[in-house]
Each structure stands twice: as structure tokens, then as C-alpha cells.
C-alpha positions in Angstrom: 17.5 -67.5 59.6 18.9 -71.1 60.1 17.8 -74.1 58.1 15.5 -75.5 60.9 13.6 -72.2 61.2 13.2 -71.9 57.4 11.9 -75.5 57.3 9.4 -74.8 60.0 8.3 -71.6 58.3 7.8 -73.4 55.0 5.8 -76.2 56.7 3.3 -73.6 57.9 2.5 -72.6 54.3 -0.8 -73.8 52.8 0.0 -76.3 50.1 -2.2 -74.3 47.6 0.2 -71.4 47.7 3.1 -73.8 47.0 1.2 -75.2 44.0 0.4 -71.7 42.7 4.1 -70.7 43.0 5.2 -73.8 41.1 2.7 -73.3 38.3 3.2 -69.5 38.1 3.3 -68.1 34.6 3.9 -64.4 33.8 0.8 -62.7 32.5 1.0 -61.6 28.8 1.4 -57.8 28.3 -1.8 -56.3 27.0 -1.7 -54.3 23.7 -1.6 -50.5 24.2 -5.1 -50.1 22.6 -6.5 -52.5 25.2 -5.2 -50.2 28.0 -6.7 -47.2 26.3 -9.9 -49.1 25.9 -10.0 -49.8 29.5 -9.3 -46.2 30.4 -12.0 -45.1 28.1 -14.4 -47.6 29.7 -13.5 -46.3 33.1 -14.2 -42.8 31.9 -17.5 -43.8 30.6 -18.3 -45.3 33.9 -17.2 -42.2 35.6 -19.1 -39.9 33.2 -22.1 -41.7 31.8 -23.0 -40.5 28.3 -26.6 -40.4 27.1 -27.5 -41.7 23.6 -28.0 -38.1 22.6 -24.5 -37.1 23.6 -23.0 -40.0 21.8 -25.0 -39.1 18.6 -23.7 -35.5 18.8 -20.1 -36.6 19.2 -20.4 -39.0 16.2 -22.2 -36.4 14.1 -19.6 -33.7 14.8 -16.8 -36.1 13.9 -18.6 -37.0 10.6 -19.2 -33.3 9.8 -15.5 -32.5 10.4 -14.5 -35.4 8.2 -16.8 -34.3 5.3 -15.6 -30.7 5.8 -12.0 -31.9 5.4 -13.0 -33.2 2.0 -14.1 -29.7 1.0 -17.8 -29.8 1.7 -19.1 -26.7 3.4 -20.9 -27.3 6.7 -23.9 -25.2 5.6 -24.3 -27.5 2.6 -25.0 -30.4 4.9 -28.0 -28.7 6.6 -30.5 -30.6 4.5 -29.3 -34.0 5.7 -30.1 -35.8 9.0 -27.5 -36.8 11.6 -28.0 -40.4 10.6 -27.5 -39.7 6.9 -24.3 -37.7 7.5 -22.8 -40.3 9.8 -23.6 -43.1 7.4 -22.2 -41.1 4.5 -19.0 -40.3 6.3 -18.5 -44.0 7.3 -19.2 -45.2 3.7 -16.9 -42.6 2.1 -14.1 -43.4 4.6 -14.4 -47.1 3.8 -13.9 -46.3 0.1 -17.4 -47.4 -0.8 -20.2 -45.6 -2.6 -24.0 -45.4 -2.8 -26.6 -42.8 -4.0 -26.3 -40.9 -0.7 -22.5 -40.5 -0.8 -22.6 -39.6 -4.5 -25.1 -36.8 -3.7 -23.0 -35.5 -0.8 -19.7 -35.7 -2.7 -21.3 -33.6 -5.4 -21.3 -30.8 -2.8 -17.5 -30.5 -3.1 -17.0 -27.2 -5.1 -15.2 -28.7 -8.0 -17.9 -31.4 -8.3 -20.8 -29.0 -8.2 -22.8 -28.5 -11.4 -23.4 -24.9 -12.3 -26.9 -23.7 -11.5 -28.9 -22.7 -14.6 -31.6 -20.7 -12.8 -31.4 -17.7 -10.5 -31.6 -18.2 -6.7 -34.4 -16.5 -5.0 -33.5 -13.9 -2.3 -35.3 -11.0 -0.6 -34.6 -7.2 -0.7 -33.7 -7.4 3.0 -30.9 -9.9 2.2 -29.6 -7.6 -0.5 -29.5 -4.7 1.9 -27.1 -6.7 4.1 -24.4 -6.5 1.3 -21.5 -4.1 1.9 -18.9 -2.7 -0.4 -16.0 -4.7 1.1 -17.6 -8.1 0.5 -15.8 -10.5 -1.7 -17.4 -13.0 -4.1 -17.2 -15.7 -1.4 -18.8 -13.4 1.1 -21.8 -12.7 -1.2 -22.3 -16.3 -2.1 -22.1 -17.2 1.6 -24.8 -14.7 2.4 -27.1 -15.1 -0.6 -26.3 -18.6 -1.6 -24.9 -20.0 -4.9 -26.8 -19.0 -8.0 -26.6 -18.9 -11.8 -23.4 -17.3 -13.2 -24.2 -15.6 -16.5 -20.7 -14.0 -16.9 -18.1 -14.8 -19.5 -14.6 -14.1 -18.5 -15.8 -12.6 -15.2 -18.4 -13.6 -12.6 -21.9 -12.2 -13.0 -24.2 -13.7 -10.5 -27.9 -13.6 -11.3 -30.5 -13.5 -8.4 -34.2 -13.3 -8.4 -35.3 -10.7 -5.8 -38.7 -10.8 -4.1 -39.9 -13.1 -6.9 -40.4 -10.0 -9.1 -37.0 -8.7 -10.2 -33.6 -9.9 -11.5 -30.3 -8.6 -10.1 -26.9 -9.0 -11.6 -23.9 -8.9 -9.2 -20.5 -8.8 -11.0 -17.0 -9.7 -9.8 -13.9 -9.3 -12.0 -11.9 -11.9 -10.1 -11.9 -14.1 -7.0 -10.2 -11.3 -4.9 -12.4 -8.4 -6.1 -14.7 -6.6 -3.7 -18.3 -5.8 -4.3 -17.6 -2.1 -4.2 -21.2 -1.0 -3.7 -23.8 -1.2 -0.9 -26.8 -3.4 -1.1 -29.1 -0.3 -1.1 -27.5 0.9 -4.3 -27.8 -2.6 -5.9 -31.5 -2.5 -5.3 -31.7 0.5 -7.7 -30.5 -1.9 -10.5 -33.3 -4.3 -10.3 -34.9 -5.4 -13.6 -38.5 -6.7 -13.8 -38.5 -10.3 -14.6 -41.0 -9.9 -17.4 -39.4 -6.7 -18.8 -37.1 -6.2 -21.8 -33.5 -5.2 -21.2 -31.5 -2.7 -23.2 -30.2 -3.8 -26.7 -26.9 -5.7 -26.4 -24.4 -7.3 -28.6 -21.8 -10.0 -27.8 -18.6 -9.8 -29.9 -15.1 -11.2 -29.4 -16.1 -12.6 -26.0 -17.2 -9.2 -24.8 -20.7 -7.9 -24.0 -21.7 -4.5 -25.2 -24.8 -2.4 -24.5 -26.2 0.4 -26.6 -25.6 3.9 -25.2 -28.4 6.3 -24.3 -27.0 9.3 -26.2 -25.9 8.5 -29.7 -23.1 10.6 -31.3 -22.9 11.7 -34.9 -20.5 9.5 -36.8 -20.4 11.6 -40.0 -16.6 12.2 -39.7 -15.7 9.0 -37.8 -16.4 6.3 -40.3 -12.8 6.1 -41.4 -11.8 4.9 -37.9 -14.2 2.0 -38.0 -12.7 -1.5 -38.2 -15.1 -4.2 -39.5 -15.3 -7.2 -37.2 -18.1 -9.2 -38.8 -21.9 -9.3 -38.8 -24.6 -10.3 -36.3 -25.4 -14.0 -37.0 -28.2 -14.8 -34.6 -30.3 -13.4 -31.7 -31.8 -14.3 -28.3 -34.9 -13.0 -26.6 -35.0 -9.3 -25.8 -35.2 -10.2 -22.1 -31.9 -12.1 -22.3 -28.2 -11.2 -22.6 -26.4 -12.5 -25.7 -23.7 -15.0 -24.8 -22.3 -16.1 -28.1 -20.0 -14.1 -30.5 -21.9 -12.0 -33.0 -25.1 -12.6 -31.2 -27.7 -9.8 -30.2 -30.8 -9.6 -28.1 -32.4 -7.5 -30.9 -33.7 -8.4 -34.3 -30.7 -7.1 -36.3 -29.3 -10.2 -37.9 -26.9 -9.2 -40.7 -26.0 -5.9 -39.1 -22.3 -5.0 -39.6 -20.2 -4.7 -36.4 -17.2 -2.4 -36.3 -14.5 -1.8 -33.7 -14.5 1.8 -32.6 -11.8 2.4 -29.9 -12.8 0.4 -26.9 -16.4 0.2 -28.0 -18.2 -1.1 -31.1 -20.5 0.5 -33.7 -23.4 -1.5 -35.2 -24.6 -0.5 -38.7 -28.2 -1.5 -39.4 -30.3 -0.2 -42.3 -27.9 2.6 -43.0 -27.7 3.9 -39.5 -24.9 3.6 -37.0 -25.4 2.8 -33.3 -22.7 3.0 -30.6 -22.5 0.2 -28.1 -20.1 0.5 -25.1 -18.5 -2.3 -23.1 -21.1 -3.4 -20.6 -18.6 -3.4 -17.8 -16.3 -0.3 -18.1 -12.9 0.1 -16.7 -14.2 1.2 -13.3 -16.6 -1.8 -13.2 -14.1 -4.2 -11.7 -15.6 -5.0 -8.4 -13.2 -2.7 -6.5 -14.2 0.4 -4.6 -12.8 2.8 -7.2 -15.7 4.9 -8.1 -17.6 1.8 -9.2 -21.0 2.6 -10.6 -23.7 0.1 -9.8 -25.1 -2.0 -12.5 -27.1 0.1 -14.9 -30.9 -0.1 -14.5 -31.9 -1.9 -17.7 -35.6 -1.3 -17.1 -36.8 0.7 -20.0 -40.3 1.9 -21.0 -41.6 1.1 -24.5 -40.8 4.6 -25.7 -37.2 4.4 -24.4 -36.7 1.0 -26.0 -38.0 2.3 -29.3 -35.6 5.3 -29.2 -32.6 3.0 -28.4 -33.5 0.0 -30.5 -31.9 -0.1 -34.0 -34.5 -2.6 -35.1 -37.3 -0.1 -34.2 -36.0 2.7 -36.4 
């Protein structure tokens, strides 16, 4: 193109285009988040979301966040979507209020131990299987009072009439018994349990058949004397404590068991949880049925003889 033709071509341009060219400025590059925001906006236009759908998305995100803090999803079932979203937002911001304090208390290490048995039904107990772990049982029946010392012993109230103790020797131990068998170990809430003694951080229960100790006294090793008692419907939990009126009775070590001397008579008590009672499926015998008639209690009770 020669100079004349170029000049003629330029003369045909609208002056506004010339002005725009002279005043042209390169547009600033938008931040990456603006681009993604625009993309998201487009997606929202393409796939309109209802208020309900938005609520579900936000709720699920809040639950996932609280779950990442160690709060089990099932523990949040008593809270509304609004409460859970507000709590997650507040906790994430590093702030606190009564609602967040309550929800944060659901984290296992923050939970206060329950001091009363959780109510369950016989049908729930029947669902228990021998291979269940401690966590499996708690997941099915719910958290409850732990009356154990050194091991877990979970206490449940069954059908609002009975008490059931479910033991686990460790976190990894299995239940080792079916729910149907556990139902045979129910104890009436209002009934007395067998005489027990707590010594050296170990719980002992009187045996049904008492041996003759005439030639065995030399093998007794004096441990101390019973110092205080609890109700006959409770298990003793402090050293040298009994659930029987035998304060002052001498307690002797006798092999793996103990012997209690009261008013000139000797009574054998065995470890309440024997070596097979470890939560594993190794010939585990279900919890003994502590329900006893008045006559049986009298026969077994040192204080009644």
C-alpha cells in the first residue's frame, strides 16, 4: 500500500475510533478468585439452586468441619441445621458462645463421664454379637455410666426394670458373648446383689460354695480390714470397702482370691472377673446373674450368719 492509499484509508475512519485508539489503556488483570467467582456465578445461572439445596450444602460442610474436630455425626442429631452452621462458623472464627461450648463438649476427651445408666431395650441388647468391640457396643447402645476400675464396665438400664453390666478388658477387646446370653445376666434394679469386697484396686465377689479352711489358714496373708460399706445394691469401688455390713472384718490374700474373716468364720471371695473374663471369645462366661433370693443372700452373706 502506497502513502496516498494509506492516507485515503485513514481519512475514511470515524474520528471516534481514532480517539479511542489514542486513549487506549490496557485493562487490569483480574485476580484469580474473581475469575472463579465469575465461573461459579455462571454455574449458578446454568444450574439454579433452591434455598433448600444451599442450606443442605452449607449444613454438610459444617458437619464435616465439626466431625474433623472429633465430634461424631450422631452426636449432632439434637441440633438444628441453623445451630450447626452457626456453631461451625463461630468455632472456625476462633470465637465462643454457650452453643459452641456445648457442642465442643461433645469431643470425646471433653466429655464428662455419665453418672447414670443409659436406658436401652431388650431388643437392642439382642442385637449385640460376640465380635463387637467396645466402640461397636457404645455406637449401638449409646454412651453410659462406666463403673469399672482398671477395665471398662458399662452399666445399662434395660426395659426400665433391670441393670446390665457389659465389661471390656481393653479398647481392642471383643464382647465375646451374644446379646441373648447377656440378657440372662440382668439384675432387678431394686434387688440386692451378691456380697462384694474391693481390695487393692480389685473387685471380689463371694463364691456360692464355701470350702473348709481348717488346714489352709497358714497360707493366708493379711491385707487389712474392711473400713466402710456401700448399699447392698451397689458395687464397692474403694479399697477395703464392702457392700455388706462387715466393717472391721479381716481380709487375707489367698492365692488369686481373698478370704474375709468375720465373727470367727472365713469366707472365700473370688476375683469378680476371672482370667477368662477378658472380653475375648475364649470361653468367656457371661456376667454372673447377681439376682439372689432372700434365702440365698442369707446363706452367702457373712453378716447374716
